[in-house]
C-alpha positions in Angstrom: 38.4 142.5 198.9 40.3 143.6 195.7 43.4 145.8 195.4 41.3 149.1 194.5 39.7 148.7 198.4 43.1 148.4 199.9 44.4 151.6 198.4 44.0 153.7 201.8 45.2 150.9 204.2 49.2 150.3 203.8 49.3 147.4 206.1 46.5 145.3 204.3 48.2 146.1 200.8 51.8 145.2 202.1 50.3 141.8 203.2 48.8 141.2 200.2 51.5 141.9 197.9 53.7 139.6 200.2 51.1 137.0 199.9 51.1 137.4 196.2 54.7 137.4 196.1 55.1 134.2 198.3 52.4 132.4 196.2 54.5 133.3 193.0 57.9 131.7 194.6 55.7 128.7 195.0 54.4 128.4 192.1 57.8 128.5 190.7 59.2 126.1 193.6 56.5 123.6 192.2 57.3 124.1 188.4 61.1 123.5 189.2 60.5 120.6 191.8 62.5 118.0 189.5 65.8 117.3 190.9 69.1 118.9 190.0 72.5 119.4 191.8 76.2 120.9 191.0 79.0 119.3 192.7 82.4 121.0 193.6 85.1 118.6 193.6 89.2 118.4 193.4 92.1 116.6 194.6 95.6 118.3 195.6 98.3 115.8 194.8 101.8 116.3 196.4 104.6 114.6 197.4 107.9 115.0 199.3 110.7 114.4 196.6 114.0 113.1 197.3 116.8 112.6 195.2 120.4 111.1 195.5 122.8 111.1 192.6 125.9 109.0 192.2 128.0 112.3 193.2 126.5 112.1 196.5 124.6 115.3 196.3 120.8 115.0 197.1 117.9 117.1 196.8 114.6 117.3 198.6 111.3 119.3 197.4 107.6 119.3 197.6 106.5 118.5 194.0 103.1 118.7 192.9 101.5 115.5 190.7 103.0 112.2 192.4 99.9 110.1 190.5 97.1 112.3 188.5 98.1 116.4 189.2 96.1 118.3 191.6 92.5 119.5 189.9 89.2 121.3 190.9 86.1 120.7 189.0 82.5 121.4 188.8 80.0 118.7 188.1 76.0 119.0 187.5 73.2 116.7 186.7 69.5 118.4 185.9 66.7 116.4 185.2 64.2 117.8 182.7 61.6 115.0 182.9 60.7 111.7 181.3 63.6 109.9 182.9 65.8 112.5 180.7 68.7 114.6 182.4 71.1 117.1 181.4 74.7 116.8 182.6 77.9 118.9 182.3 81.3 118.4 183.8 84.1 121.2 183.9 87.3 120.3 185.1 90.9 122.3 185.4 94.3 121.2 186.6 96.4 123.0 189.3 99.2 123.8 190.2 99.1 122.8 194.3 102.1 124.6 194.7 100.6 128.3 193.8 96.9 127.7 192.9 97.2 128.8 189.5 95.9 126.8 186.3 98.0 124.2 185.0 97.3 125.3 181.7 97.1 129.2 181.5 96.0 128.7 177.4 92.5 127.6 178.2 89.9 127.3 180.9 88.9 123.7 182.5 91.6 122.4 180.7 91.0 118.6 182.1 87.3 118.0 180.9 84.9 120.3 179.8 81.4 118.8 178.2 78.0 118.7 178.4 75.6 115.5 177.8 72.0 114.3 177.7 71.1 111.1 179.3 68.2 108.8 179.2 67.6 105.2 180.2 66.1 104.1 176.8 68.6 106.0 174.3 71.8 105.8 176.8 74.1 109.0 176.9 75.0 111.6 174.8 78.1 114.0 175.5 79.8 116.9 173.5 83.3 118.1 174.7 86.6 117.5 175.9 86.3 114.0 178.2 88.6 111.6 179.7 89.3 108.5 177.7 89.0 104.5 179.3 92.8 104.9 179.2 92.7 107.6 182.0 89.8 105.9 183.9 91.6 102.9 184.0 94.8 104.6 185.8 92.5 106.8 187.8 90.4 103.6 188.9 94.0 101.8 189.7 92.9 99.2 187.1 96.8 98.8 185.6 96.4 95.4 185.3 93.8 95.6 182.7 94.9 95.7 179.2 92.6 97.9 176.9 92.9 96.7 173.2 92.5 99.7 170.6 
């Protein structure tokens, strides 16, 4: 049955067009069956600060950034075939008191990079990234000395 013969039958024409659309979506799904993911992550770092001076005056406040400051980030991976992945990370600092960006002069002030990874060739990244010193502090490995 061709589309020309369905001209007078609107129910059959709608069913055929739905089947054609479903087949097209299935074909796109098969072509895009490689795995990909995007993760939203973050942390809120607040602490109760109590200070007392030698004069006897004291101050109690809720403060931001005891250890690593508050942050919001997006991390993604896309498999592009042949065991190769495209990766990205966008991370920005936040003021947990107000929710405003910590650095208003640029978006994603913490990390902003894109990279490509392959088991044979390793990983290559371009952009603003954390250093080994930052990772050492983030993982709580403060006793490890990094020689530069």
